[in-house]
C-alpha positions as CSV (number, residue, x, y, z in Angstrom):
1,X,-45.9,-21.4,-6.4
2,X,-44.1,-22.8,-3.4
3,X,-41.1,-21.6,-1.5
4,X,-39.6,-19.4,1.2
5,X,-39.4,-15.6,0.7
6,X,-36.3,-14.3,-1.1
7,X,-36.0,-17.5,-3.2
8,X,-36.9,-15.9,-6.5
9,X,-40.6,-16.9,-6.7
10,X,-41.7,-13.6,-8.1
11,X,-38.9,-13.6,-10.6
12,X,-40.0,-17.0,-11.9
13,X,-43.6,-16.0,-11.9
14,X,-43.1,-12.9,-14.0
15,X,-40.9,-14.8,-16.5
16,X,-43.4,-17.7,-16.8
17,X,-46.3,-15.3,-17.2
18,X,-44.4,-13.4,-19.9
19,X,-43.5,-16.6,-21.8
20,X,-47.0,-18.2,-21.6
21,X,-48.7,-14.9,-22.6
22,X,-46.3,-14.6,-25.6
23,X,-47.3,-18.2,-26.6
24,X,-50.9,-17.0,-26.8
25,X,-52.3,-18.3,-23.5
26,X,-54.5,-16.0,-21.4
27,X,-52.3,-15.9,-18.3
28,X,-52.7,-14.0,-15.1
29,X,-50.8,-13.7,-11.8
30,X,-52.8,-13.7,-8.5
31,X,-50.5,-12.3,-5.8
32,X,-51.4,-13.2,-2.2
33,X,-49.0,-10.6,-0.7
34,X,-50.8,-7.8,-2.5
35,X,-54.1,-9.0,-1.0
36,X,-52.6,-9.6,2.4
37,X,-51.4,-5.9,2.6
38,X,-55.0,-4.8,2.0
39,X,-56.5,-7.2,4.5
40,X,-56.6,-4.8,7.4
41,X,-54.8,-2.2,9.4
42,X,-52.3,-2.8,12.2
43,X,-54.8,-1.6,14.8
44,X,-57.3,-4.3,13.7
45,X,-54.7,-7.0,14.1
46,X,-53.5,-5.7,17.5
47,X,-57.0,-6.0,18.9
48,X,-56.7,-9.8,18.4
49,X,-53.6,-10.0,20.6
50,X,-50.0,-9.2,20.3
51,X,-49.9,-10.0,16.6
52,X,-47.6,-7.3,15.4
53,X,-44.3,-5.7,16.1
54,X,-43.3,-2.2,15.2
55,X,-40.4,-1.3,13.0
56,X,-38.7,2.0,12.2
57,X,-40.3,4.2,9.6
58,X,-38.6,7.2,8.2
59,X,-40.5,10.5,8.2
60,X,-39.1,13.2,6.0
61,X,-40.5,15.9,8.3
62,X,-39.5,14.7,11.7
63,X,-36.5,13.2,13.3
64,X,-36.6,9.4,13.6
65,X,-37.2,7.7,16.9
66,X,-34.6,5.7,18.7
67,X,-35.9,2.5,17.0
68,X,-35.5,4.1,13.6
69,X,-32.1,5.5,14.1
70,X,-30.5,2.4,15.4
71,X,-30.0,-0.5,12.9
72,X,-29.9,-3.1,15.7
73,X,-32.8,-1.7,17.7
74,X,-35.3,-4.1,19.1
75,X,-38.4,-3.8,16.8
76,X,-40.7,-4.3,19.8
77,X,-39.4,-1.2,21.5
78,X,-40.1,1.3,18.7
79,X,-43.4,2.8,19.7
80,X,-43.8,6.1,17.8
81,X,-46.8,6.7,15.6
82,X,-44.7,7.0,12.5
83,X,-43.0,3.6,13.1
84,X,-45.9,1.2,12.6
85,X,-45.9,-1.1,9.6
86,X,-48.9,-3.2,8.7
87,X,-47.4,-6.7,8.8
88,X,-44.0,-7.0,10.6
89,X,-42.2,-10.2,11.2
90,X,-44.4,-11.2,14.1
91,X,-47.4,-11.5,11.8
92,X,-45.6,-14.5,10.1
93,X,-44.9,-16.3,13.4
94,X,-46.3,-19.8,13.0
95,X,-47.3,-19.7,16.7
96,X,-49.4,-16.5,16.1
97,X,-52.7,-18.3,15.7
98,X,-54.7,-15.2,14.8
99,X,-52.3,-14.0,12.2
100,X,-52.0,-17.5,10.8
101,X,-55.7,-17.7,10.3
102,X,-55.7,-14.4,8.5
103,X,-52.9,-15.5,6.2
104,X,-54.6,-18.8,5.4
105,X,-57.9,-17.0,4.8
106,X,-56.3,-14.4,2.4
107,X,-54.5,-17.2,0.5
108,X,-57.8,-19.1,0.0
109,X,-59.7,-15.9,-1.0
110,X,-57.1,-15.2,-3.7
111,X,-57.4,-18.8,-4.8
112,X,-61.2,-18.3,-5.2
113,X,-60.6,-15.2,-7.3
114,X,-58.2,-17.3,-9.4
115,X,-60.8,-20.0,-10.0
116,X,-63.5,-17.4,-10.9
117,X,-61.1,-15.9,-13.5
118,X,-60.5,-19.4,-15.0
119,X,-64.2,-20.1,-15.1
120,X,-64.7,-16.8,-16.9
121,X,-62.4,-17.8,-19.7
122,X,-58.9,-17.5,-18.4
123,X,-56.5,-20.3,-19.3
124,X,-53.5,-20.2,-17.0
125,X,-53.6,-18.8,-13.5
126,X,-50.6,-18.5,-11.2
127,X,-51.1,-18.5,-7.4
128,X,-48.1,-16.3,-6.4
129,X,-47.6,-17.2,-2.7
130,X,-45.2,-19.1,-0.4
131,X,-47.6,-22.0,0.0
132,X,-44.8,-23.3,2.2
133,X,-46.8,-25.7,4.5
134,X,-48.3,-29.1,3.8
135,X,-51.6,-27.8,5.3
136,X,-51.8,-24.9,2.9
137,X,-51.1,-27.0,-0.1
138,X,-53.6,-29.6,0.9
139,X,-56.3,-26.9,1.3
140,X,-55.7,-25.9,-2.3
141,X,-55.8,-29.5,-3.5
142,X,-59.0,-30.1,-1.6
143,X,-60.7,-27.0,-3.1
144,X,-59.8,-28.2,-6.6
145,X,-61.6,-31.5,-6.1
146,X,-64.8,-29.7,-7.1
147,X,-63.2,-28.3,-10.3
148,X,-63.0,-31.1,-12.8
149,X,-61.5,-29.1,-15.6
150,X,-58.7,-27.5,-13.7
151,X,-55.2,-29.1,-13.6
152,X,-52.8,-28.2,-10.7
153,X,-49.0,-28.1,-10.7
154,X,-46.8,-26.9,-7.9
155,X,-43.6,-25.1,-8.9
156,X,-41.2,-24.8,-6.0
157,X,-38.2,-22.5,-6.0
158,X,-35.4,-23.6,-3.8
159,X,-32.2,-21.6,-3.4
160,X,-29.0,-22.8,-1.6
161,X,-26.8,-20.0,-2.9
162,X,-26.2,-17.6,0.0
163,X,-25.0,-14.8,-2.4
164,X,-28.3,-14.9,-4.3
165,X,-30.4,-15.1,-1.1
166,X,-28.6,-12.0,0.4
167,X,-29.1,-10.0,-2.8
168,X,-32.7,-11.0,-2.8
169,X,-33.1,-9.8,0.8
170,X,-31.6,-6.5,-0.2
171,X,-34.2,-6.1,-2.9
172,X,-37.0,-7.1,-0.5
173,X,-36.3,-4.1,1.7
174,X,-37.7,-2.0,-1.2
175,X,-40.9,-4.0,-1.3
176,X,-44.3,-2.4,-0.5
177,X,-44.1,-3.9,3.0
178,X,-41.2,-1.5,3.8
179,X,-42.1,1.7,2.0
180,X,-40.4,4.5,4.0
181,X,-38.7,2.1,6.4
182,X,-35.0,2.5,7.2
183,X,-33.3,-0.1,5.0
184,X,-31.3,-1.6,7.9
185,X,-34.3,-1.9,10.1
186,X,-36.3,-3.3,7.2
187,X,-33.7,-5.9,6.5
188,X,-33.6,-7.0,10.2
189,X,-37.3,-7.4,10.2
190,X,-37.3,-9.3,6.9
191,X,-34.7,-11.7,8.2
192,X,-36.9,-12.3,11.3
193,X,-39.8,-13.0,9.0
194,X,-37.6,-15.5,7.1
195,X,-36.8,-17.3,10.4
196,X,-40.5,-17.5,11.1
197,X,-41.3,-19.0,7.7
198,X,-38.4,-21.5,8.0
199,X,-39.9,-22.9,11.2
200,X,-43.0,-24.0,9.4
201,X,-41.6,-24.6,5.9
202,X,-42.0,-28.1,4.4
203,X,-40.8,-28.7,0.9
204,X,-43.1,-30.3,-1.7
205,X,-42.6,-34.1,-1.7
206,X,-44.1,-37.3,-0.4
207,X,-47.3,-35.7,0.8
208,X,-48.1,-34.5,-2.6
209,X,-46.9,-37.6,-4.3
210,X,-49.4,-39.7,-2.3
211,X,-52.1,-37.6,-4.1
212,X,-50.4,-37.8,-7.5
213,X,-50.1,-34.0,-7.7
214,X,-47.8,-32.7,-10.4
215,X,-44.9,-30.7,-9.2
216,X,-41.6,-29.3,-10.3
217,X,-38.7,-28.1,-8.1
218,X,-36.4,-25.5,-9.4
219,X,-33.1,-25.5,-7.4
220,X,-30.6,-22.7,-7.7
221,X,-32.2,-21.1,-10.7
222,X,-32.4,-24.2,-12.8
223,X,-29.1,-25.9,-11.9
224,X,-31.1,-28.8,-10.7
225,X,-34.7,-29.7,-11.6
226,X,-36.9,-32.3,-10.0
227,X,-40.2,-33.1,-11.8
228,X,-42.9,-35.5,-10.7
229,X,-45.9,-36.9,-12.5
230,X,-45.8,-34.2,-15.2
231,X,-48.7,-34.7,-17.5
232,X,-49.7,-32.9,-20.7
233,X,-47.9,-30.8,-23.3
234,X,-48.3,-27.5,-21.5
235,X,-46.9,-28.7,-18.2
236,X,-43.9,-30.2,-19.9
237,X,-43.3,-27.0,-21.8
238,X,-43.3,-25.1,-18.5
239,X,-40.7,-27.5,-17.0
240,X,-38.5,-27.3,-20.1
241,X,-38.6,-23.5,-20.0
242,X,-37.8,-23.3,-16.3
243,X,-34.9,-25.6,-16.8
244,X,-33.2,-23.0,-19.0
245,X,-33.1,-20.0,-16.7
246,X,-29.9,-18.4,-15.5
247,X,-28.8,-15.2,-13.8
248,X,-25.6,-14.4,-15.6
249,X,-25.2,-10.8,-16.6
250,X,-25.7,-10.4,-20.3
251,X,-27.3,-8.3,-23.0
252,X,-29.5,-9.4,-25.8
253,X,-29.0,-7.0,-28.7
254,X,-31.6,-7.0,-31.5
255,X,-31.3,-5.1,-34.8
256,X,-32.6,-5.3,-38.3
257,X,-30.2,-5.9,-41.1
258,X,-28.7,-3.0,-43.0
259,X,-30.7,-1.5,-45.8
260,X,-31.2,-4.0,-48.7
261,X,-31.9,-3.3,-52.3
262,X,-35.5,-4.5,-51.8
263,X,-35.8,-2.1,-48.8
264,X,-34.7,0.8,-51.1
265,X,-37.4,-0.3,-53.6
266,X,-40.1,-0.7,-50.9
267,X,-40.5,-4.5,-51.5
268,X,-41.2,-7.0,-48.8
269,X,-39.6,-10.4,-48.4
270,X,-37.2,-11.7,-51.0
271,X,-33.5,-12.4,-50.6
272,X,-31.8,-9.3,-51.8
273,X,-28.2,-8.2,-50.9
274,X,-27.3,-5.0,-49.0
275,X,-27.3,-1.6,-50.6
276,X,-24.3,0.7,-50.2
277,X,-26.0,2.3,-47.2
278,X,-26.6,-1.2,-45.8
279,X,-22.9,-2.1,-46.0
280,X,-22.0,1.2,-44.3
281,X,-24.4,0.3,-41.5
282,X,-22.9,-3.2,-41.1
283,X,-19.4,-1.8,-40.6
284,X,-20.7,0.7,-38.0
285,X,-22.6,-2.1,-36.2
286,X,-19.4,-4.2,-35.8
287,X,-17.5,-1.2,-34.3
288,X,-20.4,-0.4,-32.0
289,X,-20.7,-4.0,-30.6
290,X,-16.9,-4.1,-30.1
291,X,-17.2,-0.9,-28.0
292,X,-20.3,-1.9,-26.1
293,X,-18.9,-5.3,-25.2
294,X,-16.0,-3.7,-23.3
295,X,-18.3,-1.0,-21.7
296,X,-20.7,-3.7,-20.4
297,X,-17.9,-5.7,-18.9
298,X,-16.9,-2.6,-16.9
299,X,-20.5,-1.9,-15.9
300,X,-20.9,-5.5,-14.6
301,X,-17.7,-5.4,-12.6
302,X,-18.6,-2.0,-11.0
303,X,-22.1,-3.2,-10.2
304,X,-20.9,-6.4,-8.6
305,X,-18.4,-4.4,-6.5
306,X,-21.1,-2.1,-5.2
307,X,-23.4,-5.1,-4.4
308,X,-20.5,-6.8,-2.6
309,X,-19.7,-3.8,-0.5
310,X,-23.4,-3.2,0.4
311,X,-23.9,-6.8,1.5
312,X,-20.6,-7.2,3.3
313,X,-21.1,-3.9,5.2
314,X,-23.9,-5.6,7.2
315,X,-23.0,-9.2,6.9
316,X,-21.0,-9.4,10.2
317,X,-23.8,-7.8,12.2
318,X,-26.8,-9.5,10.6
319,X,-28.2,-12.7,12.1
320,X,-28.0,-15.8,9.9
321,X,-31.1,-17.0,8.1
322,X,-30.4,-20.7,8.0
323,X,-32.8,-23.0,6.4
324,X,-32.1,-26.6,7.3
325,X,-34.2,-27.8,4.3
326,X,-32.2,-25.8,1.8
327,X,-28.9,-25.5,3.5
328,X,-28.8,-21.7,3.0
329,X,-26.9,-19.6,5.5
330,X,-26.4,-15.9,5.5
331,X,-22.8,-14.6,6.1
332,X,-22.1,-14.4,9.8
333,X,-18.3,-14.2,9.9
334,X,-15.5,-12.2,8.3
335,X,-14.5,-15.2,6.3
336,X,-18.0,-15.6,4.8
337,X,-18.0,-11.9,4.0
338,X,-14.7,-12.1,2.2
339,X,-15.8,-15.2,0.3
340,X,-19.0,-13.4,-0.7
341,X,-17.1,-10.4,-2.1
342,X,-14.7,-12.6,-4.0
343,X,-17.5,-14.6,-5.5
344,X,-19.3,-11.5,-6.7
345,X,-16.2,-9.9,-8.2
346,X,-15.6,-13.1,-10.2
347,X,-19.0,-12.6,-11.9
348,X,-17.9,-10.8,-15.1
349,X,-19.2,-11.0,-18.6
350,X,-18.4,-14.4,-20.1
351,X,-15.8,-14.2,-22.8
352,X,-18.1,-15.7,-25.4
353,X,-20.2,-13.4,-27.6
354,X,-22.5,-14.8,-30.3
355,X,-23.9,-13.2,-33.4
356,X,-27.1,-14.8,-34.8
357,X,-28.4,-14.1,-38.3
358,X,-31.1,-15.6,-40.4
359,X,-30.3,-17.6,-43.5
360,X,-31.1,-14.7,-45.8
361,X,-28.3,-12.8,-47.5
362,X,-29.1,-9.3,-46.1
363,X,-28.6,-10.5,-42.5
364,X,-25.5,-12.6,-43.2
365,X,-23.9,-9.7,-45.1
366,X,-24.6,-7.4,-42.2
367,X,-22.6,-9.7,-39.9
368,X,-19.6,-10.0,-42.3
369,X,-17.6,-7.4,-40.5
370,X,-17.5,-9.1,-37.2
371,X,-14.1,-10.7,-36.3
372,X,-14.7,-14.5,-36.5
373,X,-11.9,-14.9,-33.9
374,X,-13.8,-13.0,-31.3
375,X,-17.4,-13.7,-32.2
376,X,-19.2,-16.9,-32.9
377,X,-21.5,-16.4,-35.8
378,X,-24.6,-18.6,-36.3
379,X,-27.0,-18.7,-39.2
380,X,-30.4,-19.7,-38.0
381,X,-33.3,-20.5,-40.3
382,X,-35.9,-19.7,-37.6
383,X,-34.8,-16.1,-37.7
384,X,-35.9,-15.7,-41.4
385,X,-38.4,-13.0,-42.2
386,X,-42.1,-13.9,-42.1
387,X,-42.8,-15.5,-45.5
388,X,-45.4,-13.6,-47.5
389,X,-46.4,-16.4,-49.9
390,X,-47.8,-15.0,-53.1
391,X,-46.9,-11.5,-51.9
392,X,-43.1,-12.0,-51.7
393,X,-41.2,-9.3,-53.5
394,X,-44.2,-7.0,-53.9
395,X,-44.8,-3.5,-52.5
396,X,-47.7,-2.9,-50.2
397,X,-49.3,-0.8,-52.9
398,X,-49.0,-3.7,-55.4
399,X,-50.6,-6.0,-52.8
400,X,-53.5,-3.7,-52.3
401,X,-54.1,-3.5,-56.1
402,X,-53.6,-7.2,-56.9
403,X,-55.1,-8.7,-53.7
404,X,-57.5,-6.1,-52.2
405,X,-59.4,-8.7,-50.1
406,X,-56.1,-10.0,-48.6
407,X,-54.8,-6.5,-48.0
408,X,-58.0,-5.6,-46.1
409,X,-58.0,-8.9,-44.1
410,X,-54.4,-8.2,-43.0
411,X,-55.4,-4.7,-41.7
412,X,-58.2,-6.2,-39.6
413,X,-56.1,-8.8,-37.8
414,X,-52.4,-8.7,-38.4
415,X,-51.5,-11.2,-35.8
416,X,-53.5,-14.1,-37.1
417,X,-53.6,-13.1,-40.7
418,X,-51.7,-15.6,-42.9
419,X,-50.3,-14.5,-46.2
420,X,-51.8,-16.4,-49.2
421,X,-50.0,-19.1,-51.1
422,X,-47.8,-22.1,-50.2
423,X,-45.8,-21.4,-47.1
424,X,-47.4,-18.1,-46.3
425,X,-47.1,-17.3,-42.6
426,X,-48.9,-15.3,-39.9
427,X,-47.4,-13.7,-36.8
428,X,-48.9,-16.6,-34.8
429,X,-46.8,-18.9,-37.0
430,X,-43.7,-16.9,-36.3
431,X,-44.2,-17.2,-32.5
432,X,-44.3,-21.0,-32.8
433,X,-41.1,-21.2,-34.9
434,X,-39.3,-18.7,-32.5
435,X,-40.2,-20.7,-29.4
436,X,-36.9,-22.6,-29.4
437,X,-34.9,-19.4,-30.1
438,X,-36.5,-17.9,-27.0
439,X,-35.5,-20.9,-24.8
440,X,-32.0,-20.7,-26.2
441,X,-31.9,-16.9,-25.3
442,X,-32.9,-17.9,-21.8
443,X,-30.2,-20.6,-21.6
444,X,-27.1,-18.9,-22.9
445,X,-24.9,-17.2,-20.3
446,X,-23.3,-14.6,-22.4
447,X,-24.4,-11.7,-24.6
448,X,-25.7,-12.2,-28.1
449,X,-26.6,-10.0,-31.1
450,X,-29.5,-11.0,-33.3
451,X,-29.3,-9.6,-36.8
452,X,-32.8,-10.2,-38.1
453,X,-35.9,-8.8,-39.8
454,X,-38.8,-6.5,-38.8
455,X,-41.4,-9.2,-38.0
456,X,-38.7,-11.2,-36.1
457,X,-37.6,-8.2,-34.2
458,X,-41.2,-7.3,-33.3
459,X,-41.8,-10.9,-32.1
460,X,-38.6,-11.1,-30.0
461,X,-39.1,-7.7,-28.4
462,X,-42.8,-8.5,-27.6
463,X,-41.5,-11.5,-25.6
464,X,-38.6,-9.7,-23.9
465,X,-40.6,-6.6,-23.0
466,X,-43.9,-8.3,-22.2
467,X,-45.8,-6.5,-25.0
468,X,-49.2,-8.0,-25.8
469,X,-49.4,-10.0,-29.0
470,X,-52.2,-7.8,-30.2
471,X,-49.8,-4.9,-30.4
472,X,-46.8,-6.9,-31.7
473,X,-47.5,-6.5,-35.5
474,X,-47.9,-2.7,-35.3
475,X,-44.7,-1.9,-33.5
476,X,-42.6,0.7,-35.3
477,X,-39.1,-0.8,-35.7
478,X,-37.4,1.0,-38.5
479,X,-34.0,0.2,-40.0
480,X,-30.9,1.6,-38.2
481,X,-31.9,0.9,-34.6
482,X,-30.3,-1.3,-32.0
483,X,-32.5,-2.6,-29.1
484,X,-30.5,-3.9,-26.1
485,X,-32.4,-5.9,-23.5
486,X,-30.5,-6.6,-20.2
487,X,-32.2,-9.1,-17.9
488,X,-32.7,-7.6,-14.4
489,X,-34.5,-8.9,-11.2
490,X,-37.7,-6.9,-12.0
491,X,-37.7,-7.5,-15.8
492,X,-35.7,-6.7,-18.9
493,X,-34.1,-3.2,-19.0
494,X,-34.2,-1.7,-22.4
495,X,-31.8,0.7,-24.1
496,X,-32.0,1.9,-27.7
497,X,-29.4,3.3,-30.1
498,X,-30.1,4.9,-33.5
499,X,-27.6,5.0,-36.3
500,X,-26.6,8.5,-37.4
501,X,-25.2,8.2,-41.0
502,X,-23.6,11.6,-40.8
503,X,-21.5,10.6,-37.8
504,X,-21.3,7.0,-39.0
505,X,-22.0,6.0,-35.4
506,X,-24.8,5.2,-33.0
507,X,-26.5,7.7,-30.6
508,X,-28.5,6.5,-27.6
509,X,-32.0,7.7,-27.5
510,X,-34.9,7.5,-25.1
511,X,-36.2,3.9,-25.1
512,X,-39.8,4.5,-23.8
513,X,-40.5,7.2,-26.5
514,X,-39.0,4.9,-29.2
515,X,-41.3,2.0,-28.4
516,X,-44.2,4.2,-27.1
517,X,-44.1,2.3,-23.8
518,X,-44.7,3.9,-20.4
519,X,-42.4,2.6,-17.7
520,X,-43.3,3.1,-14.0
521,X,-40.4,4.0,-11.9
522,X,-39.1,1.2,-9.7
523,X,-36.8,1.7,-6.7
524,X,-33.4,0.0,-6.7
525,X,-31.2,-0.9,-3.8
526,X,-28.3,0.7,-5.7
527,X,-30.0,3.5,-7.5
528,X,-26.8,5.2,-8.3
529,X,-25.3,2.3,-10.2
530,X,-28.2,1.5,-12.5
531,X,-31.3,3.3,-14.0
532,X,-34.9,2.4,-13.0
533,X,-36.1,-1.0,-14.2
534,X,-39.2,-1.4,-16.4
535,X,-42.3,-3.2,-15.3
536,X,-44.3,-5.2,-17.9
537,X,-44.8,-2.9,-20.9
538,X,-47.9,-0.8,-21.4
539,X,-48.2,0.0,-25.1
540,X,-49.9,2.6,-27.3
541,X,-48.8,1.8,-30.8
542,X,-50.0,3.2,-34.0
543,X,-51.8,1.0,-36.6
544,X,-49.3,1.7,-39.4
545,X,-47.7,-1.1,-41.4
């Protein structure tokens, strides 16, 4: 990766890792910032010279010092023992030779770890760092001259949207570098860090082209993409995927169709119609989506208002972070603050809402009760259920009796097992045919409901929630559940509703317990406006069918 801080590199890295892992590649992120924070203590750096400043750290047991209590305090004047942070903005000063040597050393050490992992059998490794100087990138290129079987591609994230940059800066004040730091002091220090980076920053370009190095520039979250010398299928897939990102607020709803006649009989596959219970579920589903669509619009407007108020409250007193290379400027006037607030308030849910079904009757019948004037309904063959070949229309008991060897083989490896007969599929096959569906889900700027089947829902949720493909075929996804994934800065936030036939309505339930996923708690800059966000999912699924 290449780019200044607060330009969405980590966001891109996590999405890219999730996508490539879902496609079946052994992918791992190597984060230089994590290693840098472990590189040494502040005292060790201070012995090398005036490498570090001090910034205000809150202490729950003691009153803060003058540096902590004043948002505009000079970071160099705060000298209490509780106010020391390991790497403040001065550590990133390009004129700080000792600190620069440490940063370069850490970046190269992480790169060596990355290469060792690839040599041990890894397939795709992501060097998550700024790599914002020509010298750093040339050092990486030179190191790879000894590795004949490793291909290199730089992906640079450039952002010229000041609204996005300021929101990213707010999120950065909750990073590990600022644990316990007063948010206003942390923001001032981070903006000083940005100015230091901008002094040395050089975008990918002519220097890399002279060496025929592959690169891709993502500008303003995919609004503009520049690609150079892209070679190979995988690299082209990465560029195509990154071209389709967007940050519009939206929800991806996933549900299985209503109960079909084959479901009632315990048969797999087929093309049966809905049962009476299935039709009742379909009516309730349409009512629920109508209601949630309005509720989400209100949630988005309220969230944007809170973000606008938070940013504008400090905009007039915060120094600008102007990057000449990117043309990005932080608000530094009342007019800029007003424009920022108006821009955020305009970001509402798009009026469009799509409903996608498979080409099988049970999903199309489930979508029959949606108003065609308010919803755009699409029937997509790629969403058809996994095809069971010779086992279509059979119960699992019948399969075990008629094809005992096949039944046992499926239990041993559900992901790669392919059903016997012409057209029989495996979960690996399903991943390949859903690839374009995933890209379209990343591209669309409004909410969508997917009415599909169990194998499809498993595969889609495995991508959205970063669930390993080895666990995908064993996920318990019964009929009557709605899974709502909302893209957030740290990942996709999941909510789950269960249909209650007695109430003929849906009841929200605990998402982690439903999917058996443990979510670490993640701090948010506006914790009162939204629940904690999930990190990549850790799973503990049962081995049932």
